[in-house]
N, C-alpha and C positions, 0 to 999 in steps of 0.2 A: 937601469931600473931604479925607480924611486919608490920608497915605502910610504904608504899612508896607513894610519890606524884610526879606527872609529872606537872611541871609548866612552863609557858611561860616566857622567859627571855627578849624577844623583839617581836615586830610584825613580822610575817613571810614576806618573799619577795613574790612578785606576779610573777607567771610564765606567762608573757605577752610579746609578741614580740614587740620590738620598731620599729616604722615605718621608722625612720631615719637610725639607725645603725644595725638593725636586732638582737640586743642583746635580750636575752630571759628572763631577769629579770628586775623588777621595784620595787621601794620602796615607801612607803607613806611618807618617810622623817619625817618632823615635824607634819604631819597629818593635812592637811588643806582642808577645804571644800570651794566650791564656790557656793554661793546662788545668783541666778539671778531672778529678777521679771520681768515678761512681762505682764503688766496689772494686772489682778487678778490671774495669773498663775505663779507658781514657777518652776524653774529648780534647782536641787541640784546635784552637782558633788563632788566626792572625787578626789583630785589632786594627781597623782602619778608621780614619776620621774624615768627615765631609769637609771640603775646603771652605765652604761658605758658612755653615752653621755649627761646625765642630761636633756633630752627632757621631757617636762611635757605633760602628757596625762590625760584626764578626765575619771573617772569611773562614769557612770550614776547611781545616787541613786533614784532621783525622776524626772520625765519628765512631764512638763506641768500639774502639779497638782494644784487644787484650793488652795489658801492660807489657807482657813478655814478648809481644809481637814487634815492638819498637826496639830498634837498636839503642842500647843505653847511651851511647855518645850522642845520638840524634835527640833522645829525650832530654839529656842535659843541655843541649843547645837550645831546645825549646824553652826549658825552664830558666835559662840564663839570658834569654832574648838576644842570642848571638846574631850580630849584624850580618854575617855571611849566610846564616840560615834564613834570615829575613829575606835577603836578596834571592837566594836559591828558591825559596818558597814562592815569592812574588813572580819570579820569571818562569815558573813551571807552567807550561801550557795546559797540562791536565787539571791543575788547580783552577786556573783561569776559566777553563771550559766548564768545569763542575760548578763553579760559583758565578758563572755568567758575567764576567767582567773582561774588559780588554785593557791593554796598557796604552797610555798616552805618552809618547816619547818626546813630545815637543819640549825643547829646552833642557833635555836630560842627557844629552850627548855632545861630544865635540869631535872634530876631525883634526888629527895631528898629521900635518903634511910637510914634506920637504920642499925647499925652494927649487924652482925649475931652473937647472943649469945644465941641461942635457942637449945633445944634438938631436935634430929632428930625424925621423920620428923617435919617440922615446916611450918606454913602457912604465906603467905604474901598477904596483901590487897593493891592493886594499885588503887589510886584515881587520876583523871584528873581534874585540876583546869581550864584548857582551852581545847578546842577540838583539841588537837595535835594528828594527825593521825600517829599511829606507830604500827608496828607488835609486838605482845607480845613476840615472841621468841627472837627478837633482843633486846627488852627492858630488858628481864630477863637475857640474856647473858651479856649485858652491866652492869646491876646492880649487878650480882653475880660474874662476872669475869669468866663465863663458856664459852665454845665453844657452838655453836648452836647445835652440835651433842650431847653434854652433856646435854643441855637443853631438847632435845627430850627424852633422857634416864631417866633423874632425875626429871622432872617436871610433875605433875599431875594437870590438870585444866579442868573445863567445857568449858572454852573459847577456841575457835580454835586458836592455837598459831601462825599459818602462815597467818592469815587473819587480815588485818589492823583494828584497833579499835580506838575509841575516848572516850570510856566509861570505867569506872572502872571494875576491875575483880580481882579474887583471884586465887592463885595457891599454891600448896604444894610442898616443896622441899624434895625429898627423899634422904636418905644417899647414898653415893657412894657404888657400888656393890663390 
C-alpha cells in the first residue's frame, strides 16, 4: 500500500465577479475580518480583494447577530484576524452559497506521493487534508504519469473516477497488458 496526500498550499481564489472591472477572481490576501458593532448587534465580514483592480469587497459572515450569541473564542478569532479562522470561513460551503461565490483551486494544492516500488498490482490510498475538489482520474494520471486513457484501463477503484471528490479513496494499479 502506498500513501498519497492531497494538501492545500495556499487558500484558493474566489470565483467572484468584481463590480468595478468585471474580473472573475478575488483573493483573501492577508485574511482580514471586519467586525462592526451596532448597539448589541454584530456584523462580521471577511474582506476580499479583486486580483485585477484591488477593489475590496465584503463577504458576509454574520449579519446583525446578538453579541452574546457568538462564542467568545470565535469572536476573538475574528477580531485578531486568525489565519485558521480565515481558512475555516473561506472553506465553509454555507458561506460560499450564501455569498454566491465558488472556490478556484487551480494552483492551490499539491500531491505528496511515494515512489512506486511495489509488486504488481499495488494499492494506493489517497487522503485529503483539505477539501480540495478534484477528479480522481486526473489526480491518478498526474500522480502516476499516465494518460487518462491508461488510467481507465489500468486502475480499479470503487470510487467513480470521473466524479469530483473531496474525500479520501483507494485504488489498485494493474500491470500494463
